[in-house]
DOVEX-688218 format. One line per 10 residues: number of its first residue (from 0); their letters; for each residue x, y, z of N, C-alpha, C, O, CB. Coordinates in steps of 0.001 Angstrom, whole numbers, plus 500000, padded with zeros to 6 digits. Each point is the difference from the previous one (the first is absolute). Glycine has a CB too. Example, Ala and Ser with C-alpha at 12.3 -4.5 7.8 and 13.67 -1.06 7.14 Angstrom:
BEGIN
0	AS	513190/494310/507800/499110/501190/500000/500900/501200/500000/501036/499981/500665/497072/498846/500581; 501542/502223/498034/500820/501190/500060/499230/501090/500730/500509/501108/500169/500675/498264/497686
end
This chain:
BEGIN
0	MTTTANHSSR	959112/653743/425065/500749/500838/499096/500301/498692/498846/500462/498910/500340/500753/503235/501642; 498419/498226/496613/500301/498809/499089/500843/500628/498934/499742/501087/499483/498056/497529/500947; 503112/500712/499311/501185/500418/498791/499859/499041/498980/499845/498800/500227/501969/502111/501285; 498243/499675/497192/499940/499047/498645/500857/500522/499210/500296/501194/499956/497499/498164/500033; 502701/499653/499262/500898/500493/498867/499953/499177/498802/500395/498836/500082/501075/502055/501537; 498056/499610/497179/499443/499157/498849/500935/499567/498985/499531/499462/498998/498504/501682/501313; 503340/499025/499805/500947/499084/499063/500045/498674/499945/500968/499594/499357/500197/501922/500902; 497920/497390/500321/499790/498921/499713/498520/499289/499806/499033/500108/500753/503125/500150/500227; 497945/498970/497770/498841/499632/499580/499751/498771/500517/499061/499451/499423/501077/501823/498765; 500300/498157/502593/499807/498463/500388/498890/500136/500913/499906/500902/500833/502542/498164/498991
10	PSLGTALITG	496511/499786/499947/498850/499911/500723/500128/499645/501301/500479/498916/500332/498588/500654/497830; 500482/501387/502735/499635/499733/501441/499694/498572/500586/499055/499292/499651/500101/502889/500009; 501715/497533/501209/499383/498452/500640/499232/500185/500988/499918/499106/500843/501874/499662/498757; 497383/502552/500554/499482/500159/501077/500562/501379/501226/500695/500923/499574/498895/496321/499618; 500065/502700/502022/501011/500656/500783/500489/499167/501240/499414/498994/500400/499553/503168/498812; 502089/498326/501313/500527/499021/501159/499773/500885/501298/500206/501208/499875/501783/497424/498642; 497748/501052/502283/499846/500844/501371/501354/499283/500653/500270/498799/499963/496662/501646/500412; 503773/500530/500177/501540/499447/500909/499808/500687/501048/499724/501200/499981/502147/498469/498367; 498280/499502/502873/500282/500627/501358/501258/500166/500128/500687/499260/499296/497620/499865/501711; 502442/501887/499918/500975/500091/500396/501105/500231/498859/501156/499580/499988/497809/499214/501922
20	ASSGIGAVYA	500369/501986/497135/500651/500174/498729/500837/501395/500013/499979/500678/498973/498066/497896/499841; 502490/501753/502006/500787/501151/500345/501499/499889/499551/500748/500750/499373/497669/499568/502571; 501736/498304/498694/501498/499919/499736/500104/498173/499839/499010/499352/499663/501955/503292/502025; 500208/496785/498574/500241/498766/499997/499337/498897/499011/500063/500096/498774/500385/500761/503381; 499052/498322/498380/499447/498694/499217/498478/500576/499270/499589/499564/498924/501623/498347/503100; 498089/503119/498776/498842/500543/499061/500408/501022/499153/499119/500223/499170/499304/499305/502420; 502626/501240/498268/500562/500794/498837/500468/499153/499025/499552/500107/498858/501072/501648/502478; 500190/497438/498927/500191/499054/498624/499168/499373/499533/499954/500060/498771/501684/499650/501695; 497428/499496/500157/498591/499628/499426/499357/500774/499303/499635/499664/498874/500144/499289/502648; 499938/502280/499008/499600/500971/499343/500730/500532/498514/499368/500488/499064/499917/499872/503390
30	DRLARRGYDL	501890/499462/497575/500651/500246/498824/500156/498818/498976/500141/500305/498816/500945/501376/502564; 498901/497017/498973/499730/498689/499504/498567/499848/499154/499856/499527/498873/501596/499681/503221; 497608/501302/498736/498916/499698/499664/499527/501298/498895/499431/499734/498941/500233/498699/503474; 500567/502581/497880/500163/501257/498803/500809/499330/498739/499484/500295/498922/500753/501896/502997; 500493/497280/498023/500624/499681/498925/499339/498701/499040/500091/499809/498787/501916/501248/502676; 497291/498143/499615/499159/499182/499502/499027/500795/499348/500031/499638/498824/500448/498711/502750; 498662/502554/498565/498975/500823/499560/498850/499970/501135/498855/499880/499564/501798/499661/497870; 499442/500515/503413/499096/500155/501133/499989/501460/500619/501015/500452/500530/499395/497068/499928; 498482/503158/499464/499606/501216/500428/500440/499951/501844/500208/498910/500532/497570/501323/497171; 502308/500993/503045/500404/499718/501166/499327/500615/501348/500193/501170/500331/501714/498497/498221
40	ILVARDAARL	497575/499755/501925/499545/501114/501432/501044/499491/501024/500000/498831/500384/497042/501443/499395; 503953/500760/500695/500681/499814/501050/499772/500114/501397/499875/501126/500481/501084/499285/497942; 498984/498772/502156/499625/500669/501527/501468/499825/501208/500649/498966/500160/496249/500114/499380; 503308/502145/501118/500793/499828/501232/499577/501597/500424/499346/500883/499445/502945/497060/499905; 498479/501934/502007/499958/501256/500793/500714/501516/499382/499679/501172/500195/500349/496890/501767; 501003/501352/497270/500738/501161/499378/499612/500811/499058/500395/499695/498875/500965/499169/501613; 497970/502107/499608/499211/500657/498461/501408/500078/499260/500306/499250/499074/497290/502606/501768; 503130/499029/499617/501129/500643/499272/500798/498616/499312/500292/500090/498808/499965/502295/503048; 500002/496684/498684/500420/498804/499110/499198/499174/499027/500463/499516/498967/500763/500423/502789; 497640/499953/498626/498955/499623/499154/500037/500809/498656/500039/499431/498909/498617/499946/503164
50	AALAHRLAQE	501330/502036/498081/499686/500575/498732/501159/499869/499439/499774/499699/498828/498546/501788/501681; 503056/498586/499715/500863/500270/499154/500389/498404/499578/500827/499816/499107/499918/502776/501927; 498771/496546/499487/500078/498591/499314/498830/500270/498994/500284/499996/498803/500629/498275/503305; 498099/501908/498186/498822/500133/498935/500226/500750/498862/499516/499672/498917/499088/500170/502764; 502277/501404/498507/500232/500741/498666/500987/499133/498990/499890/499868/498781/499831/502519/502561; 501256/497077/499533/501163/499235/499260/499580/498939/499191/500261/499894/498802/501143/500577/502930; 497778/498548/499111/499168/499012/499013/499272/500126/499036/500181/499275/499021/499841/500019/502385; 498748/501856/498614/499529/500586/499344/500478/500300/498596/499488/499624/498946/499872/500816/503089; 502205/500648/498231/500555/500168/498666/500795/499005/499225/500302/500059/498809/499639/501938/502027; 500385/496956/500150/501032/498856/499537/499435/499221/499065/500446/499649/498908/500598/500186/503114
60	SGVKTEVLQA	497613/499850/498670/499109/498445/499872/499195/500755/499093/500173/499405/498936/499683/498958/503509; 499205/502792/497290/499029/500392/499453/498655/499406/500733/498950/500075/499361/502593/500221/498556; 498441/499190/503228/498880/499577/500660/499391/501366/500729/500499/501121/500099/500508/496293/500194; 497789/502089/500155/499193/501144/500951/500447/499718/501228/500176/498793/500168/497702/501466/498644; 502419/500559/502298/500467/499796/501344/499354/500773/500742/499763/501124/499558/502191/498277/499929; 497612/500266/501736/499080/500929/501160/500803/499523/501228/500628/498955/500173/496625/501106/498774; 502539/501043/501882/500407/500062/501320/498804/499840/500993/499125/500864/500060/502791/500574/499154; 498062/497434/501568/498889/499973/500985/500865/500276/501529/500384/498962/500540/497836/499112/497829; 502051/503007/502228/500689/499622/501174/499219/499871/500899/498995/500689/500175/502710/500190/499331; 498809/497902/501403/499106/499414/501238/500979/499444/500687/500945/499426/499460/496871/500034/499560
70	DLTDRSDLIR	502012/500686/502430/500279/499169/501363/499409/498778/500081/498929/499938/500603/501209/501956/500531; 500316/497139/498400/498966/498946/500027/499621/499329/501761/499172/499164/500362/501896/500216/496769; 499913/501395/503622/499405/499572/501511/498696/500827/500328/499153/499508/500745/503329/500010/500220; 497362/501655/498519/499053/500849/500360/498888/499505/499311/500030/500039/498770/501383/501820/501674; 497379/497575/500270/499071/499600/499700/499085/500684/498649/499525/499324/499087/500922/499966/503407; 499445/502227/497640/499426/500539/498969/500799/499829/498656/499441/499673/498953/499527/501827/502727; 502148/498702/498406/501279/499789/498973/499584/498777/499292/499717/499992/498802/502297/500996/502669; 497952/497909/499348/499724/498408/499583/498884/500046/499211/500074/499478/498887/500745/499402/503135; 498083/501678/498352/498453/499706/499293/500146/500634/499013/499468/499471/499024/498998/500335/502642; 502179/501396/498085/499867/500806/498793/500898/498941/498968/499496/499697/498919/500275/503104/502324
80	VEQRLHNDAS	501140/496830/499017/500712/499020/498967/499222/498812/500023/500082/499445/498904/502250/501369/501411; 496983/498600/500443/498860/498697/499760/498941/500555/499070/499606/499238/499118/500595/499635/503350; 499181/502576/497614/498950/500101/499293/500718/500066/498580/499455/499485/499024/498899/501634/502845; 502762/499462/498040/500548/500229/498626/499952/498451/499307/499788/499887/498792/501930/502369/501983; 498440/496870/499866/500353/498742/499573/498829/499345/499353/499887/499410/498925/501807/500459/502823; 497243/500472/499465/498177/499559/499894/499642/500541/498443/499662/499235/499097/499421/501314/503908; 501076/501170/496821/499309/500239/499223/500953/500090/498583/499257/500133/499028/499039/500868/502883; 502755/498972/497814/500738/500246/498849/500167/498684/499297/500824/499170/500382/500323/502807/500638; 498137/497858/498047/500059/498560/498966/501238/500030/499078/500282/499002/499337/497052/500849/500456; 503326/501144/500157/501778/499949/499363/500740/499683/500552/501132/499961/499520/498872/501346/499576
90	ITLLLNNAGI	499734/498279/502267/501247/499563/500711/499901/498453/499961/499076/499396/500544/501134/502752/501068; 500825/497233/497694/500377/498540/499619/501169/499162/500781/500283/498807/499889/498980/502086/497880; 501314/500096/503041/501413/499660/500861/499771/500449/501028/499851/501220/499935/501732/498856/498647; 498275/499376/502714/500547/500502/501461/501454/499400/500361/500295/498805/499952/497159/501282/500939; 503382/500956/499475/500979/499523/500679/500208/500440/501324/500292/501170/500247/500486/498554/497789; 499068/499278/502960/500091/500374/501418/501490/499699/500363/500528/498904/500188/496901/500560/500398; 503116/501796/499464/501337/499914/500537/500463/501005/501258/501122/500081/500500/499301/499156/497061; 498516/501410/502751/500483/501213/501144/500221/499051/501256/499268/499026/500180/499145/503332/498958; 502558/497946/501666/500492/499188/501050/500962/500858/500593/500773/500812/499492/498830/496986/499489; 500117/501724/502668/501404/500412/500853/500482/498874/500687/499426/498912/500052/499904/503381/500413
100	AVTGTLLDAD	501844/498025/500112/500346/498549/500768/500466/500727/501423/500551/501101/499991/500456/497033/497712; 498690/501072/503621/500413/500233/501046/501108/499173/500618/499653/498851/500271/498287/502030/499720; 502998/499356/500224/501067/499109/500480/500319/499628/501716/499548/500662/500935/501352/500382/496760; 499575/498302/502375/499829/499082/501385/499375/499256/500726/499306/499213/499357/501348/501844/500571; 499293/498857/500961/499053/498865/501018/498520/501005/500488/499912/501226/500066/502750/497190/501293; 496381/500616/498906/498450/500505/500253/500323/500660/501072/499496/501109/500177/498907/497144/499005; 502653/501115/501913/500045/500702/501599/500815/501291/499649/499889/500857/500877/500227/496786/500872; 500574/502668/497326/500657/501277/499896/499308/500948/499006/500412/501132/499745/501709/497711/500851; 496876/500631/498911/499362/500722/498650/499202/501357/500613/499622/499972/501171/499921/497491/497286; 500232/503644/500759/499069/501061/500026/498932/499286/499709/500061/499386/498935/501225/502492/500480
110	IDAVERMVAL	497532/497992/501356/498833/499109/499757/499555/500805/499187/499518/499394/499043/499968/499349/502849; 500419/502599/497992/498961/500797/499175/500867/499666/498322/499376/499459/499087/499638/502942/503230; 502127/497929/497564/500367/499676/498782/499698/498674/499684/499664/499780/498837/501891/501797/501297; 498491/497530/500622/499632/498759/499262/498086/500154/499774/499445/499455/499046/503064/498828/502301; 497150/502078/499116/498577/500372/499876/499866/500595/498383/499314/499640/499043/500393/500987/503842; 501071/500216/497266/499882/501114/498429/500648/498576/498851/499590/499836/498850/501394/503664/502350; 499918/495757/499383/500795/499209/498888/498477/499072/499607/499386/500169/498947/503833/499642/502159; 496399/499295/499888/498777/499375/499849/498746/500745/498708/499484/499531/498986/501217/499778/503907; 499205/502018/497798/498771/500596/499042/500576/499905/498709/499321/499610/499051/499595/502120/502527; 502681/498701/498257/500368/500254/498444/500164/498870/499336/499613/499941/498833/501465/501950/501572
120	NVLAPTRLAA	499526/497007/500214/500175/498931/499276/499276/498785/500208/500470/498915/499655/501387/502067/500188; 496959/499147/500733/498627/498962/500103/498799/500232/499584/499344/499424/499133/501490/500034/502479; 498798/501829/499369/498691/500307/499757/499853/500802/498405/499173/499620/499172/500483/500514/503732; 501073/500752/496911/500001/500788/498923/499889/499111/498823/498920/499954/499411/502349/501794/501741; 500046/497316/498313/499779/499086/498834/498543/499039/500159/499205/499680/499116/503651/500270/500628; 497131/499797/501415/498575/499081/500044/498857/500955/499202/499655/499763/498842/500893/498937/503817; 499014/502224/498007/499046/500939/499646/500238/500585/498434/499005/500357/499369/500824/500195/503298; 501274/499524/496827/500229/500480/498812/499765/498441/498940/499087/499836/499191/502781/502534/501911; 498898/496955/499119/499486/498444/499482/498834/499602/499807/499613/499326/499046/501836/500109/501894; 497749/501073/500212/498426/499540/499716/499310/500602/499100/499156/499520/499243/500673/500004/502719
130	AAAKGFAARK	500672/501914/498163/499235/500964/499042/500118/499573/498883/499052/499658/499293/501197/502112/501759; 501270/498179/498543/500408/499389/498349/499192/498897/499612/499098/500078/499166/503301/500405/501043; 497907/498571/500355/499245/498816/500000/498891/499904/499336/499856/499443/498912/500965/500324/502834; 498097/500955/499104/498670/500114/499365/500101/500333/498637/499664/499199/499126/499391/501447/502877; 501376/500460/497754/499937/500636/498438/500790/498850/499185/499323/499508/499097/500772/503375/501522; 500949/496700/499497/500495/499041/499415/499471/498657/499669/500068/499318/498978/501302/501932/501883; 497953/498522/500578/498583/498644/499508/499265/500316/499276/499816/499221/499064/499849/499910/502612; 499654/501953/498350/499101/500129/499039/500229/500459/498639/499167/500030/499094/499815/500177/502714; 501986/500073/498157/500644/500141/498458/500802/498592/499734/500481/499973/498867/499936/502898/501261; 499779/496223/500474/500704/498889/499738/501511/500120/499514/500550/499196/499247/497189/500019/500325
140	AGTLINIASV	502893/502022/501032/501481/500336/499665/500528/500710/500708/499265/500568/500807/500486/499243/497404; 501622/500479/501837/500576/500928/500917/501138/499494/500676/499939/498773/500080/497999/502152/500186; 502889/499471/500153/501267/499312/500482/500230/500659/501557/499864/501223/499964/501310/498456/497333; 499074/499909/503768/500343/500174/501313/501268/499550/500206/500358/498903/499571/497519/500960/501076; 503031/501056/500122/501195/499588/500312/500132/500266/501544/499608/501077/500448/501288/499330/497133; 499529/498843/503065/500005/500547/501563/501800/499690/500088/500584/499017/499545/496336/500131/501780; 503591/501844/499293/501447/499627/500274/500478/499726/501550/500213/500729/500968/500165/500712/496926; 499661/497680/501952/500155/499159/501636/501614/499623/500340/500650/500941/499543/496758/497654/500106; 503281/500665/500810/501386/499676/500118/500192/498681/500461/499216/499208/500524/501271/502998/499863; 500928/497694/499261/500598/498288/500458/499684/500153/501559/499326/499059/500419/503096/500359/497701
150	LALLPEMFSG	497853/501392/502686/499954/500068/501590/498287/499383/500665/499730/499618/501138/502285/502942/498656; 497019/497557/498898/498931/499003/500372/500389/498584/500274/499405/499285/500806/499239/502076/497874; 502443/498251/500567/500603/498432/500405/500947/499888/501097/500394/498934/500474/499466/500510/497241; 500540/501927/502727/501243/499985/500906/499714/501076/501225/500541/501094/500163/501185/498278/497688; 497190/499945/503016/499723/501083/500979/501197/499992/501090/500127/501012/500689/497178/498757/498942; 503321/499459/500506/501102/499983/500827/501405/500889/499967/500957/500028/500775/497932/497895/499162; 500800/502840/498744/501325/500517/499649/499819/501605/500147/500840/500895/499906/499818/497002/498375; 497912/502153/501988/499707/501857/499919/499242/500168/500730/499557/499061/500661/500646/501574/497376; 499349/500667/502122/498674/500164/501007/498593/499080/499675/499596/499890/498843/501310/502697/501384; 498517/496880/500724/499060/499160/500057/499070/500694/499481/499410/499335/499148/501257/499434/502519
160	TYSGTKAYLL	498859/502432/498468/498909/500757/499832/500046/500225/498706/498969/499678/499409/500889/501232/502653; 501249/499673/497099/500397/500233/498563/499616/498587/499411/499173/499964/499089/502908/501888/501277; 498341/497276/499993/500324/498846/498915/498634/499560/500153/499472/499395/499066/503198/499794/501084; 496593/501079/501087/498348/499347/500038/499117/500655/499032/499063/499480/499394/501006/500093/503086; 500393/501760/497444/499196/500618/498935/499978/499508/498319/499057/500027/499209/501432/501855/502538; 501013/497638/498040/500474/499841/498764/499155/498463/499821/499478/499736/498917/503185/501884/501159; 497258/497345/501166/499423/498598/499737/498503/500334/499810/499369/499353/499165/502402/499171/502314; 497576/502512/499292/498620/500273/499431/500052/500227/498721/499285/499234/499354/499980/501617/502483; 501381/500004/497488/499506/500542/498754/500658/498522/498954/499827/500174/498794/500281/503190/501893; 500433/495593/499616/500492/499247/499416/498621/498882/500192/499668/499213/499114/503200/501667/501184
170	NLTRSLQQEL	496635/499208/500652/498641/499033/500356/498903/500670/499023/499484/499341/499098/501023/500078/503758; 499242/501631/497329/498990/500918/499154/500317/499705/498708/499037/499481/499435/500736/502411/502071; 501356/498250/497672/500306/499641/498662/499445/498785/499728/499118/499875/499151/502802/501312/500840; 498619/497682/500808/499737/498527/499555/498097/499929/500194/499375/499212/499291/503592/499536/501781; 496455/501957/499722/498829/499487/499861/499418/501041/498812/499208/499511/499195/500582/499356/503441; 500441/502033/497275/499677/500690/498687/500164/499409/498802/499234/500160/499050/501264/501493/502005; 500507/497641/498946/500139/499403/498928/499036/498825/499615/499616/499729/498863/502548/501110/501552; 497498/498473/500833/498962/498948/499804/498509/500586/499380/499275/499524/499126/501986/499180/502987; 498611/502425/498646/498568/500799/499609/499954/500794/498941/498860/500280/499631/500708/499824/502420; 501475/500436/497227/500015/500745/499033/500698/499465/498656/499730/500481/498900/500088/501149/502928
180	GPIGVRVQAV	501093/497343/498361/500546/499169/498937/498985/499703/498851/500068/500415/498843/501434/498577/502910; 497548/500211/498796/499050/499264/499122/499324/501021/499025/499894/499718/498807/499669/498485/503051; 500041/502821/498581/499575/501127/499127/500474/500746/499027/499237/500629/499266/500051/499343/502235; 502402/500070/498321/500809/500511/499473/500561/501360/500540/500246/500967/499280/498769/497654/499115; 501153/501331/502944/500835/501436/500642/501183/499020/500391/499886/498865/500464/498071/503209/500765; 503245/498647/498468/501336/499321/500561/500036/501034/501110/499594/501161/500062/501887/497712/497727; 499219/500222/503177/500281/500450/501439/501388/499347/500150/499964/498781/499833/497471/501341/501223; 503867/500431/499238/501264/499938/500343/500461/500385/501450/499929/501178/500349/500209/499170/497312; 500358/498637/503233/500807/500855/500786/501382/500311/499613/500514/499289/499136/498151/499903/502448; 501975/501719/498906/501556/500091/499554/500538/499831/501325/499381/500494/500942/500647/501159/496944
190	MPGATRTEIW	501238/497600/502349/500552/499924/501311/501401/500445/499914/500870/499131/499932/497621/499043/500741; 501817/502997/499321/501639/500509/499742/500646/499825/501336/499362/500209/501031/500203/501722/497123; 501738/497676/501854/501011/500180/501067/500255/501043/500390/499163/500894/499883/501624/497672/499534; 500234/501636/501073/500540/501565/500388/500416/500700/498711/500936/499657/499278/500064/499654/503089; 498114/501795/497429/499903/500818/498815/500450/501407/500365/499615/500594/501006/498491/497994/498052; 502844/501951/499930/500625/501508/500333/498983/500924/499907/499692/500516/498926/502490/499080/500177; 497187/500690/502107/498710/501259/500083/500293/500550/501019/500677/499471/500881/497418/499617/498226; 501448/502052/500937/499933/500803/501114/499328/499285/501395/500319/500368/501130/499562/501571/497012; 499323/497183/501638/499394/499093/501093/500887/499975/501390/499577/500293/501118/499429/498174/496885; 502282/501127/501664/500998/499685/500922/500205/501243/500737/499697/499983/501193/501358/498242/497434
200	DRAGTPISHL	499368/502760/500909/500196/501155/500853/498760/500395/500912/500173/500410/501147/501430/500358/497053; 497149/499088/501238/498961/500616/500566/499661/499127/501301/499350/500457/500941/499826/500561/496725; 501299/497766/502292/499704/499086/500892/501184/500068/501064/500052/499188/500924/498558/499388/497323; 502185/502268/501610/501270/499882/501045/501131/499275/499533/501103/500307/500453/497402/499708/501318; 501393/499072/497395/501104/499164/499928/501058/500724/498251/499673/499958/498813/498440/497370/502860; 502724/503051/498786/500436/500872/498523/500465/498580/499118/500255/498856/500374/500946/504002/500743; 498778/497772/497589/500197/498926/499110/501707/499161/499948/500426/498852/499871/497458/502710/498731; 502623/499688/501567/501650/499558/500358/500189/498760/500853/500948/499215/499981/499659/503224/500053; 498159/497539/500814/500598/498877/500979/499749/498514/499953/500121/499170/500901/499726/502608/500410; 499734/498057/497296/499182/498481/499383/501356/499778/499243/500850/500878/499855/496005/499450/499655
210	PQDMLMDVDA	503246/498249/499976/500739/499450/499053/499959/500298/498987/498935/499652/499490/501059/499119/501418; 500650/501743/498434/499984/500545/498500/499597/498659/498964/499432/500190/498924/502682/501844/501680; 498153/497006/499739/499681/498876/499222/498551/499446/500181/499493/499181/499233/502928/500343/500893; 497052/500938/500821/498507/499923/500213/499141/500951/499160/498872/499722/499591/501684/499607/502691; 500024/501702/497525/499236/501350/499522/499748/499669/498311/500881/499714/499189/500495/502245/502795; 497075/498178/497741/499891/500089/498408/499826/501450/499668/499653/500732/500926/499224/496946/498765; 501275/502739/499363/499883/501062/499232/498421/500419/499715/499391/499197/499295/502963/500073/499760; 497105/501582/501284/498394/500167/499728/499476/499600/498542/499078/499241/499703/501021/502752/501964; 500863/498828/497413/499480/499715/498407/500109/498542/500087/498957/499472/499615/501949/502688/498886; 500172/496836/501944/500205/498814/499771/498951/499043/500429/499549/499065/499338/502607/501647/500710
220	MVDAALAGLD	497535/499635/501096/498621/499566/500527/498511/500111/499291/499162/499124/499787/502205/501484/502069; 498630/500431/497938/498778/500621/499132/499982/499102/498724/499018/499332/499677/501231/503304/501150; 500552/497392/498697/500186/499484/498491/499611/498400/499986/499296/499432/499165/502812/502396/500290; 498565/497579/501739/499810/498703/500239/498468/499920/500360/499282/499250/499339/503232/500310/501392; 497072/501037/500086/498580/499753/500550/498958/500231/498611/498916/499416/500002/501758/501571/502790; 499633/499709/496276/498861/500467/499115/500688/498973/498841/499494/500148/498888/499645/502824/501899; 501977/495969/499301/500110/498883/499239/499220/498833/500473/499308/499239/499324/502782/501608/500098; 498146/499140/501902/499158/499137/500713/498249/500154/499493/499322/499022/499685/502707/501227/502457; 497626/500710/497866/498588/500357/499872/499640/499262/498455/499028/499286/499756/501101/503297/501871; 500896/497799/497491/499986/499727/498598/499724/498419/499795/499118/499509/499297/502559/502547/500255
230	QGEAVTIPSL	499430/497165/501345/499714/498573/499847/499072/499469/500911/500182/498857/500418/501891/500917/498775; 496697/501061/501277/499143/499310/500663/500053/499697/501371/498996/499544/500547/500870/499826/497546; 501434/500871/502691/500037/499424/501416/498925/500544/500828/499329/500958/499618/503074/498781/500259; 497441/499767/501075/499073/500190/501414/500758/500851/500751/499711/501130/500392/499213/496636/499797; 502249/501482/500010/500765/500590/500925/501726/500380/499146/500614/499254/499237/497659/499184/503030; 502044/502662/498113/501543/500322/499299/500975/500513/501118/499781/501009/500671/499174/499787/496931; 501963/498530/502501/501207/500252/501094/501203/500139/499117/500725/499062/499665/498326/499479/502397; 501099/502746/497582/501139/500489/499014/501471/499230/499738/500668/499642/499030/498231/502494/501745; 501195/497829/500755/501520/499395/500220/500057/498620/500359/501024/499503/500468/499703/502591/500306; 497853/497036/498963/500509/498586/500138/499921/499315/498603/498991/499945/499297/500213/499899/503203
240	EAVHEWNALE	502069/499624/497200/500204/499424/498733/499528/498397/499983/499557/499455/498989/502463/502337/500667; 498139/497584/501559/499612/498817/500391/498680/499848/500098/499679/499912/501185/502166/499928/499762; 496874/500063/498020/498723/500387/500169/499385/498475/500603/499015/500030/500738/500921/502151/497155; 500577/496768/501818/499894/498727/500427/499695/500001/501739/499032/499493/500566/502668/499750/497223; 499417/501471/502813/499790/500224/501331/498640/500552/500391/499300/499497/500879/503051/500787/499163; 497350/500710/499294/498615/500725/500343/498827/499097/499798/499101/499694/500784/501824/502507/498498; 499313/497419/499391/499008/498943/499483/499706/498545/501595/498955/499837/500630/502355/500794/495960; 499482/498912/503517/500484/498932/501359/499222/500775/501272/499021/499567/500607/503856/499607/498470; 497708/501873/501117/498886/500567/501316/499041/499721/499703/499529/498965/500472/501199/502714/500234; 498536/499085/498394/498415/500162/499543/499351/498517/500020/498937/499788/500584/501556/502397/497693
250	DARRALGPFL	500198/496844/501068/499545/498676/500256/499700/499363/501289/499010/499360/500355/502093/500571/497867; 500112/500428/502477/500072/499440/501212/498901/500436/501416/499575/499383/500977/502929/500463/497871; 497333/501663/500573/498751/500868/500692/498707/499206/499524/499324/499447/500868/501879/503137/499026; 498522/497355/499134/499099/499231/499471/499329/498483/500437/498921/499426/500145/502263/502040/498385; 500172/498351/501560/499914/498288/500637/499430/499948/501387/499378/499039/500452/502816/500212/498339; 498056/501805/501812/499595/500061/501484/498305/500003/500088/499256/499386/500765/503125/502089/499883; 497346/499386/498351/498436/499993/499849/498976/499117/501059/499480/500337/501064/501291/499963/496418; 499172/498267/501651/499189/499199/500610/500177/499672/501287/499140/499318/500557/500612/500061/497568; 501463/501078/502610/500276/499702/501523/499478/501033/501118/499705/499793/501177/502368/499088/497891; 497913/502175/500252/499700/500965/500905/499121/500600/500682/500166/501000/500699/500952/498969/498375
260	SLRQPAQRYA	497569/499224/500677/498730/500159/500472/499288/498847/500265/499015/499798/499289/501020/502069/499651; 500195/497449/501792/499055/498431/500197/499626/499765/501599/500650/500419/500958/500823/498214/496903; 497417/500655/502170/499589/499581/501272/500570/500007/501241/499733/500553/501066/499463/498477/497607; 501935/499979/500812/500527/499640/501199/501400/500571/500506/500745/499951/499022/497903/498141/500411; 501999/502399/501599/501152/500468/500338/500905/498985/499485/499676/498813/499989/499525/502493/501926; 502284/499252/497520/500568/499042/499794/500633/499087/501091/500148/500521/501106/499918/500778/497044; 500362/497299/501674/500417/499292/501083/501334/500488/501057/500306/499364/501009/498619/498896/497310; 501580/502643/501345/500981/500523/500926/499791/500731/500827/500872/500347/500796/500150/499409/497974; 497332/500823/501269/499692/500840/501041/498829/499233/500571/499096/500592/500590/501788/501675/498410; 499123/496250/500811/499012/499115/501092/500136/499943/501441/501094/499764/500512/498843/498906/497785
270	VTTCV	499232/501490/502246/500296/500372/501454/500097/498483/500863/499231/499041/499936/499315/503574/499842; 502407/497522/500851/500377/498482/500940/499118/499879/501143/500038/500905/500834/502479/499154/498746; 496811/499110/500564/499409/500151/501180/500752/499039/501298/500271/498822/499767/497460/501779/498638; 502507/499878/502664/500783/499480/501124/498961/499091/500975/498853/500389/500218/502892/501841/499648; 498603/496954/500497/499366/499028/500589/500626/499675/501730/499496/499108/500681/500047/499987/496513
end
């Protein structure tokens, strides 16, 4: 379903395809990108919510909006969205936002739920990023945004399976920046902290149980993330004031590089021969 409204003469910036667009972070990104002049392809499972959002944004912003109902944990749906990215040269921005969380320890986890999370948080954004990147690289333009999490840096604080999926997205993004940046494609990782969305209730952790001073409103989070994109940030952490702390972490990580793969083991692992 495609919705259009013609009360805006602003030229389009192309089309943004947004996964997980029916609520929360994805819905706010859809609103902000529509205001900037992007046409929209809104992807999620909830067709009714998508249709309502698409209609509202078309009326308010005058952009073309399209609903693409898909469950990205279903391979046939995922391939359908992937093919759209392959074939539609109007798409200039991909927002990999769809994701779920599983709380608790691995010992207590529903392993089938963990598998679904890995499919949505890792497999889906990887395939979609690969599809978008091919077109962006050919055109030497485009924007890819991956929604990771600060938990990529704090695996001790939450489910290791969830934080592991977000660490994967961070690593994927940093690699793609090296691969695509030199040819004109923007790639950004966004690392929110706790954000006031439905993900908490769906994961079985009521948002009311979280310290309120840790929770950022979703509008503020998305606005900060887009400001970071405008400023050319490779990684945007919306709540981090002391950006030098992140830079110091990155510098320390890179400084390890020359010592991580050598011919000889470190001396502390030397075998002592007893006579």
